[in-house]
TORNUNU-54742 format. One record per residue: residue number from 1; x negated, y negated, z negated of N, C-alpha, C in turn. Coordinates in Angstrom, 1 decimal, decimal comma. Atoms other than C-alpha are relative to their C-alpha. Example, Ala and Ser with C-alpha at 12.3 -4.5 7.8 and 13.67 -1.06 7.14 Angstrom:
1;-0,9;1,2;0,0;-12,3;4,5;-7,8;-0,9;-1,2;0,0
2;0,9;1,1;0,0;-13,7;1,1;-7,1;0,8;-1,1;-0,8
END
This chain:
1;1,2;-0,5;-0,6;-77,9;-83,8;-88,8;-0,8;0,7;-1,1
2;0,9;-0,7;0,9;-80,5;-81,5;-90,3;-1,3;-0,7;0,1
3;1,2;0,9;0,1;-83,5;-83,6;-91,5;-0,9;0,7;-0,9
4;1,1;-0,5;0,9;-86,8;-82,2;-92,9;-0,8;-1,2;-0,3
5;0,8;1,1;0,5;-88,7;-84,7;-95,0;-1,3;0,5;-0,7
6;1,3;-0,2;0,7;-92,4;-84,4;-95,9;-0,3;-1,2;-0,9
7;0,2;1,2;0,9;-93,3;-86,6;-98,9;1,3;-0,4;-0,6
8;-1,4;0,3;0,6;-89,7;-86,4;-100,2;0,0;-0,4;-1,4
9;0,1;0,3;1,4;-90,8;-86,7;-103,8;-0,6;-1,4;-0,3
10;0,6;1,3;0,1;-92,6;-90,0;-103,2;1,1;-1,1;-0,1
11;-0,9;1,1;0,2;-91,1;-93,4;-103,7;0,9;-0,2;1,2
12;-0,9;0,2;-1,2;-89,9;-93,9;-100,1;0,7;1,3;0,4
13;-0,7;-1,3;-0,3;-89,1;-90,2;-99,6;1,2;0,2;-0,8
14;-1,2;-0,1;0,9;-86,8;-90,2;-102,6;1,1;-0,8;0,4
15;-1,1;0,9;-0,4;-84,8;-93,2;-101,5;0,5;0,4;1,3
16;-0,5;-0,4;-1,3;-84,6;-92,0;-97,9;0,8;1,2;-0,1
17;-0,7;-1,3;0,1;-83,5;-88,5;-98,8;1,4;-0,2;-0,7
18;-1,3;0,3;0,7;-80,8;-89,8;-101,2;0,9;-0,7;1,0
19;-0,9;0,7;-1,0;-79,5;-92,2;-98,5;0,5;0,9;1,1
20;-0,4;-0,9;-1,0;-79,4;-89,5;-95,9;1,1;1,0;-0,5
21;-1,0;-0,9;0,5;-77,5;-87,1;-98,1;1,3;-0,7;-0,3
22;-1,2;0,7;0,2;-75,0;-89,7;-99,1;0,8;-0,3;1,3
23;-0,7;0,2;-1,3;-74,3;-90,3;-95,4;0,2;1,3;0,7
24;-0,5;-1,3;-0,6;-73,6;-86,6;-94,8;-1,1;0,8;0,7
25;1,1;-0,8;-0,7;-77,0;-85,3;-93,5;-0,5;1,1;-0,9
26;0,6;-1,1;0,7;-78,5;-82,1;-94,6;-1,5;-0,2;-0,1
27;1,4;0,3;0,2;-82,0;-82,8;-96,1;-0,7;1,2;-0,6
28;0,9;-1,0;0,5;-84,7;-80,2;-96,6;-1,4;-0,7;-0,3
29;1,3;0,6;0,4;-87,8;-81,4;-98,6;-1,1;1,1;0,1
30;1,2;-0,9;0,0;-91,2;-79,8;-97,9;-0,7;-0,3;-1,3
31;0,6;0,1;1,3;-92,8;-79,1;-101,2;-1,3;0,9;0,0
32;1,2;-0,8;0,1;-96,2;-77,7;-102,2;0,0;1,1;-1,1
33;-0,2;-1,0;1,1;-94,9;-75,7;-105,2;1,1;1,0;0,4
34;-1,1;-0,9;-0,3;-92,4;-72,9;-105,4;1,3;-0,7;0,1
35;-1,2;0,7;-0,2;-89,1;-74,1;-104,0;1,0;0,2;-1,2
36;-0,9;-0,1;1,2;-86,6;-74,9;-106,8;1,5;0,1;0,5
37;-1,4;-0,1;-0,5;-83,5;-74,8;-104,5;0,0;0,3;1,5
38;-0,1;-0,3;-1,4;-82,3;-74,0;-101,0;-0,3;-1,2;0,8
39;0,2;1,2;-0,7;-82,9;-77,6;-100,1;-1,5;-0,4;0,0
40;1,4;0,2;-0,1;-86,7;-77,2;-100,4;-0,7;1,2;0,8
41;0,8;-1,0;-0,7;-89,3;-75,3;-98,3;-1,4;-0,3;-0,3
42;1,4;0,1;0,3;-92,8;-74,6;-99,2;-0,9;-0,2;1,2
43;1,1;0,1;-1,1;-95,8;-75,8;-97,1;-1,3;-0,3;-0,7
44;1,3;0,3;0,5;-99,5;-76,3;-97,5;-0,8;-0,5;1,2
45;0,7;0,5;-1,2;-101,1;-78,6;-95,0;-1,5;0,3;0,0
46;1,4;-0,4;0,1;-104,6;-77,7;-96,2;-0,3;1,3;0,7
47;0,2;-1,4;-0,6;-104,2;-74,1;-95,0;0,9;0,2;1,2
48;-0,8;-0,2;-1,2;-101,7;-74,7;-92,2;1,3;0,8;-0,3
49;-1,2;-0,8;0,3;-98,9;-72,9;-94,1;1,3;-0,9;0,2
50;-1,2;0,7;-0,1;-95,4;-74,0;-93,1;1,1;1,0;0,6
51;-1,1;-0,9;-0,5;-92,0;-72,2;-92,4;0,4;-0,6;1,3
52;-0,3;0,5;-1,3;-91,7;-72,6;-88,7;1,5;0,0;0,3
53;-1,5;-0,1;-0,2;-88,0;-71,6;-88,8;0,7;-1,2;-0,5
54;-0,6;1,2;0,6;-87,2;-74,6;-91,0;-0,2;-1,2;1,0
55;0,3;1,0;-1,0;-88,8;-76,9;-88,4;0,8;0,2;1,3
56;-0,8;-0,3;-1,2;-87,1;-75,1;-85,5;1,4;-0,3;-0,1
57;-1,4;0,3;0,2;-83,7;-75,6;-87,0;0,3;-1,5;-0,2
58;-0,2;1,4;0,3;-84,2;-79,3;-87,7;0,3;-0,9;1,2
59;-0,3;1,0;-1,0;-82,8;-82,2;-85,7;-1,0;-1,1;0,0
60;1,0;1,1;0,2;-85,4;-84,6;-87,1;-0,9;0,4;-1,1
61;1,0;-0,2;1,0;-88,6;-84,3;-89,1;-0,7;-1,3;-0,3
62;0,6;1,3;0,4;-89,9;-87,3;-91,1;-1,2;0,3;-0,9
63;1,2;-0,2;0,8;-93,5;-87,4;-92,4;-0,3;-1,3;-0,8
64;0,3;1,1;0,9;-94,0;-89,7;-95,4;-1,1;0,4;-1,0
65;1,0;-0,5;0,9;-96,8;-87,6;-97,0;-1,3;-0,8;0,2
66;1,3;0,7;0,0;-100,1;-89,2;-97,9;-0,4;-0,5;-1,4
67;0,5;0,5;1,3;-102,3;-90,1;-100,8;0,2;-1,5;-0,2
68;-0,2;1,4;0,3;-101,6;-93,4;-102,5;-1,3;-0,8;0,3
69;1,1;0,8;-0,2;-103,8;-96,3;-101,5;-0,3;-0,9;-1,3
70;0,2;0,8;1,2;-103,4;-97,9;-105,0;-0,9;0,7;-1,0
71;1,1;-0,5;0,9;-106,6;-96,4;-106,4;-1,3;-0,7;0,2
72;1,3;0,7;-0,1;-110,3;-97,2;-106,4;-0,4;-0,2;1,4
73;0,4;0,2;-1,4;-111,1;-98,8;-103,0;-1,5;0,1;0,2
74;1,5;-0,1;-0,1;-114,8;-98,4;-103,7;-0,4;1,5;0,1
75;0,3;-1,4;0,0;-114,6;-94,6;-103,8;0,1;0,7;1,3
76;0,0;-0,8;-1,2;-115,6;-92,4;-100,9;0,9;1,1;0,0
77;-1,0;-1,2;0,1;-113,5;-89,5;-102,2;1,4;-0,5;0,2
78;-1,3;0,6;-0,2;-110,5;-91,8;-102,3;0,2;-0,3;1,5
79;-0,2;0,4;-1,4;-111,1;-93,0;-98,7;0,2;1,3;0,8
80;-0,1;-1,2;-0,7;-111,5;-89,4;-97,5;1,4;0,6;-0,2
81;-1,3;-0,6;0,3;-108,3;-88,3;-99,3;1,1;-0,8;0,7
82;-1,0;0,8;-0,7;-106,3;-91,3;-97,8;0,1;0,4;1,4
83;0,0;-0,3;-1,4;-107,4;-90,4;-94,3;0,5;1,5;0,2
84;-0,4;-1,4;-0,2;-107,1;-86,6;-94,6;1,4;0,4;-0,3
85;-1,3;-0,3;0,4;-103,8;-86,5;-96,3;1,0;-0,4;1,0
86;-0,9;0,5;-1,1;-102,2;-88,5;-93,5;-0,1;0,8;1,3
87;0,2;-0,6;-1,3;-103,8;-86,9;-90,5;0,3;1,5;0,0
88;-0,2;-1,4;0,0;-103,6;-83,3;-91,6;1,5;0,3;0,0
89;-1,4;-0,2;0,1;-99,9;-83,5;-92,5;0,7;-0,3;1,3
90;-0,6;0,4;-1,3;-99,0;-85,3;-89,3;-0,3;1,0;1,1
91;0,4;-0,9;-1,0;-101,0;-82,9;-87,1;0,7;1,4;-0,2
92;-0,7;-1,2;0,2;-99,4;-79,8;-88,7;1,4;-0,1;0,4
93;-1,4;0,2;-0,4;-95,9;-81,1;-88,3;0,1;-0,2;1,5
94;-0,1;0,3;-1,5;-96,6;-82,3;-84,7;-0,2;1,3;0,8
95;0,2;-1,3;-0,7;-98,0;-78,9;-83,6;1,1;1,0;-0,2
96;-1,1;-0,9;0,3;-95,3;-77,0;-85,3;1,3;-0,4;0,8
97;-1,1;0,4;-0,9;-92,6;-79,1;-83,6;-0,2;0,3;1,4
98;0,3;-0,3;-1,4;-94,4;-78,7;-80,3;0,2;1,5;0,4
99;-0,1;-1,4;-0,3;-94,2;-74,9;-80,6;1,4;0,5;0,0
100;-1,4;-0,4;0,1;-90,4;-74,8;-81,0;0,6;-0,1;1,4
101;-0,7;0,0;-1,2;-88,0;-74,1;-78,2;0,8;-1,4;0,3
102;-0,8;1,3;-0,1;-86,0;-77,4;-78,9;-0,7;-0,9;-1,0
103;0,8;0,8;1,0;-88,5;-79,9;-80,4;0,9;-1,0;-0,7
104;-0,7;1,0;0,8;-87,0;-82,0;-83,2;-0,6;-1,4;0,2
105;0,5;1,3;0,1;-87,3;-85,7;-83,3;-1,1;-0,1;-1,1
106;1,1;0,2;1,0;-90,5;-86,7;-85,1;-0,2;-1,4;-0,4
107;0,2;1,3;0,5;-90,6;-89,8;-87,3;-1,2;0,0;-0,8
108;1,4;-0,2;0,5;-94,3;-90,1;-88,0;-0,3;-1,3;-0,8
109;0,4;1,1;0,8;-95,2;-92,4;-90,9;-1,3;-0,6;0,5
110;1,2;0,7;-0,4;-97,9;-95,0;-90,2;0,0;-1,3;-0,7
111;0,1;1,2;0,7;-99,0;-98,4;-91,3;-0,2;-1,2;0,9
112;0,1;1,2;-0,7;-98,8;-102,0;-90,1;-1,5;-0,4;0,2
113;1,4;0,3;-0,1;-102,6;-102,1;-90,6;-0,6;0,5;1,4
114;0,4;-0,5;-1,3;-102,8;-100,3;-87,2;-0,5;-1,2;0,9
115;0,3;1,1;-0,9;-103,1;-103,8;-85,6;-1,3;-0,7;-0,3
116;1,2;0,7;0,4;-106,0;-105,2;-87,5;0,3;-1,5;0,0
117;-0,1;1,5;0,2;-106,6;-109,0;-87,9;0,3;-0,6;1,4
118;-0,4;0,7;-1,2;-104,7;-111,0;-85,2;0,1;-1,5;-0,2
119;-0,2;1,4;0,3;-104,8;-114,4;-86,9;1,4;-0,4;0,0
120;-1,4;0,5;0,0;-101,7;-116,5;-86,3;0,8;0,5;1,2
121;-0,8;-0,4;-1,2;-100,7;-114,9;-83,0;1,1;1,0;-0,4
122;-1,0;-1,0;0,3;-97,4;-113,0;-83,1;-0,4;1,4;0,5
123;0,4;-1,3;-0,2;-97,9;-109,3;-83,2;1,3;0,9;0,2
124;-1,1;-0,9;-0,2;-95,3;-106,9;-81,6;-0,6;1,4;0,3
125;0,5;-1,4;-0,2;-95,5;-103,2;-80,8;-0,8;0,1;1,3
126;0,9;0,0;-1,2;-97,2;-104,1;-77,5;-1,4;-0,5;-0,2
127;1,3;0,6;0,4;-100,1;-105,8;-79,3;-1,1;1,1;-0,2
128;1,1;-1,0;0,1;-103,5;-104,0;-79,3;-0,4;0,2;-1,5
129;0,6;-0,2;1,3;-105,3;-102,5;-82,3;-1,4;-0,6;0,0
130;1,3;0,7;0,0;-108,3;-104,6;-83,3;-0,8;0,4;-1,2
131;0,9;-0,1;1,2;-111,3;-104,2;-85,5;-0,3;1,4;-0,5
132;0,5;-1,2;0,5;-112,8;-101,5;-87,6;0,3;0,1;-1,5
133;-0,3;-0,1;1,4;-111,2;-102,0;-91,0;0,5;1,4;-0,4
134;-0,3;-1,3;0,4;-110,6;-98,9;-93,0;1,4;0,5;0,3
135;-1,4;-0,4;-0,2;-106,8;-98,8;-93,0;0,4;-0,1;1,5
136;-0,3;0,0;-1,4;-106,8;-99,7;-89,3;-0,5;1,3;0,6
137;0,5;-1,3;-0,5;-109,0;-96,7;-88,6;0,9;1,2;-0,4
138;-0,9;-1,1;0,5;-106,7;-94,5;-90,7;1,2;0,0;0,9
139;-1,3;0,0;-0,8;-103,6;-95,7;-88,8;-0,2;0,5;1,4
140;0,2;-0,5;-1,4;-105,2;-95,0;-85,4;-0,1;1,5;0,0
141;0,1;-1,5;0,0;-106,1;-91,4;-86,3;1,3;0,6;-0,4
142;-1,3;-0,4;0,5;-102,8;-91,0;-88,1;1,0;0,1;1,2
143;-0,9;0,1;-1,2;-100,9;-92,1;-84,9;-0,4;1,1;1,0
144;0,5;-0,9;-1,0;-103,1;-89,9;-82,6;0,4;1,5;-0,4
145;-0,4;-1,4;0,5;-102,2;-86,8;-84,8;1,4;0,4;0,4
146;-1,4;-0,3;-0,4;-98,6;-87,0;-83,6;0,1;0,3;1,4
147;0,0;-0,2;-1,4;-99,6;-86,6;-80,0;0,6;1,4;0,5
148;-0,6;-1,3;-0,5;-98,8;-82,8;-79,7;1,5;0,0;0,1
149;-1,5;0,0;0,0;-95,1;-83,4;-80,5;0,4;-0,8;1,2
150;-0,3;0,8;-1,1;-95,0;-86,2;-77,9;-0,2;0,7;1,3
151;0,4;-0,7;-1,2;-96,7;-84,1;-75,3;1,0;1,2;0,3
152;-1,0;-1,1;-0,2;-94,1;-81,3;-75,9;1,4;-0,5;0,3
153;-1,3;0,6;-0,4;-91,3;-83,7;-75,1;0,9;-0,4;-1,2
154;-0,8;0,4;1,1;-90,2;-84,5;-78,6;0,2;-1,5;0,0
155;-0,2;1,4;0,2;-88,7;-87,9;-79,4;-0,8;-0,4;-1,2
156;0,9;0,4;1,1;-91,4;-89,5;-81,5;0,1;-1,5;-0,3
157;0,0;1,4;0,5;-91,0;-92,7;-83,5;-1,1;-0,2;-1,0
158;1,1;0,2;0,9;-94,2;-94,0;-85,1;0,4;-1,2;-0,9
159;-0,5;1,0;1,0;-93,2;-96,0;-88,3;-1,2;-0,8;-0,5
160;1,0;0,9;0,5;-95,7;-98,8;-88,6;0,5;-0,9;-1,1
161;-0,6;0,6;1,2;-94,7;-99,7;-92,1;-0,8;-1,1;-0,7
162;0,6;1,1;0,9;-95,5;-103,0;-93,9;0,2;0,4;-1,4
163;-0,3;-0,3;1,4;-95,7;-103,0;-97,7;1,5;-0,2;-0,3
164;-1,5;0,0;0,3;-92,2;-102,2;-99,0;0,2;-0,6;-1,4
165;-0,1;0,8;1,2;-91,1;-104,6;-101,6;1,2;0,5;-0,9
166;-1,0;-0,4;1,0;-89,3;-103,3;-104,7;-0,6;-0,1;-1,4
167;0,6;0,3;1,4;-89,7;-104,1;-108,4;-0,5;1,2;-0,7
168;0,4;-1,2;0,7;-90,3;-100,5;-109,3;-1,2;0,6;0,6
169;1,1;-0,7;-0,7;-93,2;-99,8;-106,9;-1,0;-1,0;0,4
170;1,1;0,9;-0,5;-96,6;-101,2;-105,8;0,4;-0,5;1,4
171;0,9;0,9;0,8;-97,5;-103,8;-104,8;0,8;-0,9;-0,9
172;-0,8;1,0;0,7;-94,6;-105,8;-106,2;0,1;0,2;-1,5
173;-0,1;-0,3;1,5;-94,5;-104,0;-109,6;-1,1;-0,7;-0,7
174;1,1;0,6;0,6;-98,0;-105,1;-110,4;0,0;-1,6;0,1
175;0,0;1,5;-0,2;-97,7;-108,6;-108,9;1,1;-0,7;-0,9
176;-1,0;0,6;0,8;-94,5;-109,3;-110,8;-0,5;-0,2;-1,5
177;0,6;0,1;1,3;-96,3;-108,6;-114,1;-1,1;-1,1;-0,1
178;1,1;1,0;0,0;-99,3;-110,7;-113,1;0,6;-1,4;0,1
179;-0,5;1,4;-0,2;-97,2;-113,7;-112,0;0,8;-0,4;-1,3
180;-0,7;0,4;1,3;-95,1;-113,5;-115,2;-1,0;-0,4;-1,1
181;1,0;0,4;1,0;-98,3;-113,7;-117,2;-0,7;-1,3;0,4
182;0,7;1,2;-0,4;-99,3;-116,8;-115,3;-1,2;0,1;0,9
183;1,2;-0,2;-0,8;-101,9;-115,2;-113,1;0,3;0,0;1,5
184;-0,3;0,1;-1,4;-100,2;-115,8;-109,8;-1,0;-0,9;0,8
185;1,0;0,8;-0,8;-102,6;-117,0;-107,1;0,0;0,4;1,4
186;0,2;-0,4;-1,4;-103,0;-117,2;-103,4;-1,3;0,7;0,2
187;1,2;-0,7;-0,2;-105,7;-115,1;-101,9;-0,8;-0,6;1,2
188;0,8;0,7;-1,0;-108,5;-116,8;-100,0;0,7;-1,3;0,4
189;-0,6;1,2;-0,5;-107,2;-119,6;-97,8;1,6;0,0;-0,2
190;-1,5;-0,1;0,1;-103,6;-118,3;-98,1;0,7;-0,1;1,4
191;-0,6;0,2;-1,3;-103,1;-118,9;-94,4;0,2;1,3;0,8
192;-0,2;-1,3;-0,6;-103,2;-115,2;-93,5;1,4;0,5;-0,1
193;-1,3;-0,5;0,0;-99,9;-113,7;-92,5;0,0;1,4;-0,7
194;-0,1;-1,3;0,7;-98,8;-110,7;-94,7;1,4;0,6;0,2
195;-1,3;-0,6;-0,2;-95,9;-108,6;-93,3;0,5;0,8;-1,2
196;-0,6;-0,8;1,1;-93,5;-106,9;-95,7;1,4;0,3;0,4
197;-1,4;-0,4;-0,3;-90,0;-105,4;-95,8;0,6;0,4;-1,3
198;-0,7;-0,5;1,2;-87,4;-104,8;-98,4;0,3;1,5;0,1
199;-0,2;-1,4;0,1;-86,7;-101,3;-99,6;1,3;0,3;0,8
200;-1,3;-0,4;-0,7;-83,1;-101,4;-98,3;-0,1;-0,1;1,5
201;0,2;0,1;-1,5;-84,2;-102,5;-94,8;-0,9;1,1;0,5
202;0,8;-1,1;-0,4;-86,9;-99,9;-94,7;0,8;1,3;0,1
203;-0,9;-1,2;0,0;-84,4;-97,1;-95,6;1,0;-0,1;1,1
204;-1,0;0,2;-1,0;-81,8;-98,6;-93,3;-0,6;0,2;1,4
205;0,6;-0,1;-1,3;-84,2;-98,9;-90,4;-0,4;1,5;0,4
206;0,4;-1,4;-0,3;-85,6;-95,3;-90,7;1,2;0,8;0,2
207;-1,2;-0,7;-0,2;-82,1;-93,9;-91,0;0,6;-0,3;1,4
208;-0,5;0,4;-1,3;-81,1;-95,9;-87,9;-0,8;0,7;1,1
209;0,8;-0,7;-1,0;-84,0;-94,4;-86,0;0,3;1,5;0,1
210;-0,4;-1,4;0,0;-83,1;-90,9;-87,1;1,2;0,3;0,8
211;-1,3;-0,2;-0,6;-79,6;-91,3;-85,9;0,1;-0,5;1,5
212;0,0;0,6;-1,4;-80,4;-93,2;-82,6;-0,8;1,0;0,9
213;0,7;-1,1;-0,8;-81,2;-90,3;-80,3;-0,7;-0,4;1,3
214;0,5;0,4;-1,2;-82,2;-92,4;-77,4;-1,2;-1,0;-0,1
215;1,1;0,9;0,2;-85,1;-94,5;-78,9;-1,2;0,8;-0,4
216;1,3;-0,6;0,3;-88,8;-93,6;-79,2;-1,0;-1,1;0,1
217;1,2;0,9;-0,1;-92,2;-95,2;-79,5;-0,4;-0,5;-1,4
218;0,4;0,6;1,3;-93,8;-97,4;-82,1;1,0;-1,1;-0,5
219;-0,9;0,9;0,6;-91,7;-99,5;-84,5;-0,7;-0,7;-1,2
220;0,5;0,8;1,2;-92,9;-102,3;-86,8;1,1;-0,1;-1,0
221;-0,9;0,1;1,1;-91,1;-101,9;-90,1;-0,4;-1,2;-0,9
222;0,3;1,3;0,7;-91,3;-105,5;-91,3;1,1;-0,9;0,1
223;-1,1;1,0;-0,1;-89,0;-108,4;-91,9;-0,3;-0,9;1,3
224;0,2;0,8;-1,2;-88,4;-110,6;-88,8;-0,9;-1,2;-0,1
225;0,9;1,2;0,2;-90,2;-113,7;-90,2;-1,0;0,3;-1,0
226;1,1;-0,4;0,9;-93,5;-112,8;-91,6;-0,6;-1,2;-0,7
227;0,6;1,2;0,7;-94,8;-115,2;-94,3;-1,5;0,1;-0,1
228;1,4;0,0;0,3;-98,3;-116,3;-95,0;-0,2;0,4;-1,5
229;0,2;-0,3;1,4;-99,9;-115,4;-98,3;0,4;-1,1;-0,9
230;-0,4;1,1;0,8;-99,3;-118,9;-99,5;1,5;-0,1;-0,1
231;-1,5;0,0;0,1;-95,6;-118,7;-98,6;0,4;1,1;-1,0
232;-0,3;-1,1;0,9;-95,4;-115,4;-100,4;-0,2;-0,4;-1,5
233;0,4;0,4;1,4;-97,2;-116,8;-103,5;1,0;-1,0;-0,6
234;-1,0;1,0;0,4;-94,8;-119,8;-103,7;1,3;0,7;-0,2
235;-1,4;-0,6;0,1;-91,7;-117,6;-103,1;0,1;0,9;-1,3
236;-0,1;-0,9;1,2;-92,6;-115,1;-105,8;-0,1;-0,8;-1,3
237;0,1;0,9;1,2;-93,6;-117,8;-108,3;1,4;-0,6;-0,3
238;-1,4;0,6;0,2;-90,2;-119,5;-107,7;1,0;1,0;-0,5
239;-1,0;-1,0;0,4;-88,3;-116,3;-108,0;-0,1;0,4;-1,4
240;0,2;-0,4;1,4;-89,9;-115,6;-111,4;-0,1;-1,2;-0,9
241;0,0;1,2;0,8;-89,7;-119,2;-112,5;-1,4;-0,2;-0,7
242;1,4;0,2;0,5;-93,5;-119,5;-112,9;-0,7;-0,9;1,0
243;0,9;0,8;-0,8;-96,2;-121,7;-111,5;-1,1;0,9;0,6
244;1,1;-0,8;-0,6;-98,9;-120,4;-109,2;-0,9;-1,0;0,8
245;0,9;1,0;-0,5;-101,6;-123,1;-108,7;-1,4;0,6;0,3
246;1,4;-0,5;-0,1;-104,6;-120,7;-108,7;-0,3;0,5;1,4
247;0,5;-0,6;-1,3;-106,6;-119,3;-105,8;-1,2;0,9;-0,3
248;1,1;-1,0;0,1;-108,9;-116,3;-105,6;-0,9;-0,2;1,3
249;0,9;0,3;-1,2;-111,9;-117,2;-103,3;-0,1;1,3;0,8
250;0,1;-1,1;-0,9;-112,3;-114,9;-100,3;-1,2;0,9;-0,4
251;1,2;-0,8;0,3;-115,8;-113,9;-101,4;0,2;0,9;-1,2
252;-0,4;-0,9;1,1;-114,4;-112,6;-104,7;0,8;1,1;0,4
253;-0,9;-1,0;-0,5;-111,7;-110,7;-102,9;-0,8;1,1;0,7
254;0,8;-1,0;-0,8;-114,3;-109,0;-100,6;-0,7;1,0;-0,9
255;0,6;-0,8;0,9;-116,1;-107,7;-103,6;1,0;0,9;-0,8
256;-1,0;-0,7;0,8;-113,1;-106,7;-105,7;0,8;1,0;0,7
257;-0,9;-0,9;-0,7;-111,0;-105,1;-103,0;-0,7;1,0;0,8
258;0,8;-1,0;-0,7;-113,8;-103,2;-101,3;0,6;0,3;1,4
259;-0,5;-0,4;-1,3;-112,4;-101,2;-98,4;1,3;-0,6;0,4
260;-1,3;0,6;-0,3;-109,1;-102,9;-98,7;0,0;-1,5;0,3
261;0,2;1,5;-0,2;-110,5;-106,5;-98,4;0,6;-0,5;1,4
262;-0,5;0,5;-1,3;-109,7;-106,8;-94,6;1,5;0,0;0,0
263;-1,4;0,0;0,0;-106,1;-105,8;-95,3;0,6;-1,2;-0,8
264;-0,4;1,1;0,8;-105,8;-108,5;-98,0;-0,3;-1,4;0,6
265;0,4;1,3;-0,5;-107,6;-111,3;-96,2;0,3;-0,1;1,5
266;-0,3;0,0;-1,5;-106,8;-110,3;-92,5;1,5;-0,5;0,2
267;-1,3;0,6;-0,3;-103,7;-111,7;-90,8;0,7;0,8;1,1
268;-0,9;-0,7;-0,9;-100,9;-109,7;-89,1;1,3;-0,7;0,0
269;-1,2;0,8;-0,1;-98,1;-112,0;-88,0;1,0;0,9;0,8
270;-0,7;-1,0;-0,7;-95,9;-109,0;-87,2;1,5;-0,4;0,3
271;-1,4;0,2;-0,4;-92,5;-109,0;-85,5;0,6;1,4;0,3
272;-0,6;-1,3;-0,2;-90,1;-106,0;-85,5;0,8;0,1;1,3
273;-0,6;0,1;-1,3;-89,4;-106,4;-81,8;0,7;1,2;0,5
274;-0,6;-1,2;-0,5;-88,7;-102,8;-81,0;1,2;0,4;-0,8
275;-1,2;-0,2;0,8;-86,3;-102,4;-83,9;1,2;-0,9;0,4
276;-1,0;1,0;-0,4;-84,4;-105,5;-82,9;0,6;0,4;1,4
277;-0,5;-0,4;-1,4;-84,2;-104,3;-79,2;0,9;1,3;-0,2
278;-0,8;-1,2;0,2;-82,9;-101,0;-80,5;1,4;-0,2;-0,7
279;-1,2;0,4;0,6;-80,1;-102,8;-82,3;0,1;0,0;-1,5
280;-0,1;0,1;1,4;-81,0;-102,7;-85,9;0,2;-1,4;-0,5
281;-0,3;1,3;0,5;-79,6;-105,6;-87,9;-0,5;-0,1;-1,4
282;0,7;0,2;1,3;-81,8;-106,7;-90,8;0,9;-0,7;-1,0
283;-0,7;0,6;1,2;-80,3;-107,5;-94,2;-0,9;-1,2;-0,5
284;0,9;0,9;0,7;-83,4;-109,4;-95,4;-1,0;-0,5;1,1
285;0,8;0,5;-1,2;-85,1;-111,6;-92,7;-1,2;-0,8;-0,3
286;1,2;0,8;0,4;-87,6;-113,7;-94,6;-0,5;0,4;-1,4
287;0,6;-0,3;1,3;-89,8;-113,6;-97,7;0,9;-0,2;-1,2
288;-0,9;0,3;1,2;-87,2;-115,2;-100,0;1,1;1,0;-0,1
289;-1,0;-1,0;0,1;-84,5;-112,7;-99,0;-0,6;1,3;-0,4
290;0,6;-1,3;0,4;-86,9;-109,8;-99,3;-0,2;0,1;-1,5
291;0,2;0,0;1,5;-87,9;-110,8;-102,8;1,3;-0,1;-0,8
292;-1,3;0,0;0,7;-84,3;-111,5;-103,8;0,5;1,4;-0,1
293;-0,5;-1,4;0,0;-83,4;-108,0;-102,8;-0,9;0,9;-0,9
294;0,9;-0,8;0,8;-86,5;-106,5;-104,4;0,1;-0,2;-1,5
295;0,0;0,3;1,4;-86,1;-108,2;-107,7;1,4;0,1;-0,7
296;-1,4;0,0;0,5;-82,3;-107,9;-108,1;0,2;1,3;-0,8
END
């Protein structure tokens, strides 16, 4: 298949592109600088510049572009960049796909924060979006920006991605160092559910959706058994052979995490129901398996 990837130089994009190429797919990366090879195509979401012919030839387009959330959560400029970088890229790709004679499949990046705080209740793709937390608002607008492709008849898969666990990337990279130094702690009560997924399952699931030509809709990219924060804290401490008896009070987290506090203290007991119905077979089903894969 011919696959176009936006955000191909990022952590997830790099691993996905490599996996697709190894499995025989032709991958074209959208880049903002002058292309260095025939496997790159220049675009500029801010001005609407894109090579429509590249999109028209594609069998699938994957959007993983977006500013990192691992910056200052108290900054209005950061918040604006997080929102705009996701919505503008998705909208440009969706409208370009919609204008082609044979719309490519569109795998539109998104976040598990779309759901907002649901407490202990199981959350599937049929669950509603709740609340007004920052990343929940981002995910709603991000998802809506893909609508032109859907209206044009494209197969659209919305990738509601949970934090992807790998030792080389946030959040686990920082947490691993903190726990090794003896600073491991549960956050607030620790009872909030925190969805996650291993890198190999994220890559495997997205590749599966690219190749499965008869599936569409929203997909929760998370392990089947979502841990609580306390479960995760114990599992990571055990994996690193450290103790984690500390706790950070919720009031402290609300001040320290700023706009991201609802994501840290809120609970999303997510289930990858749509992925499982589609036939994807997870390698890492719970927090201990996810961490074992991530830290290996």
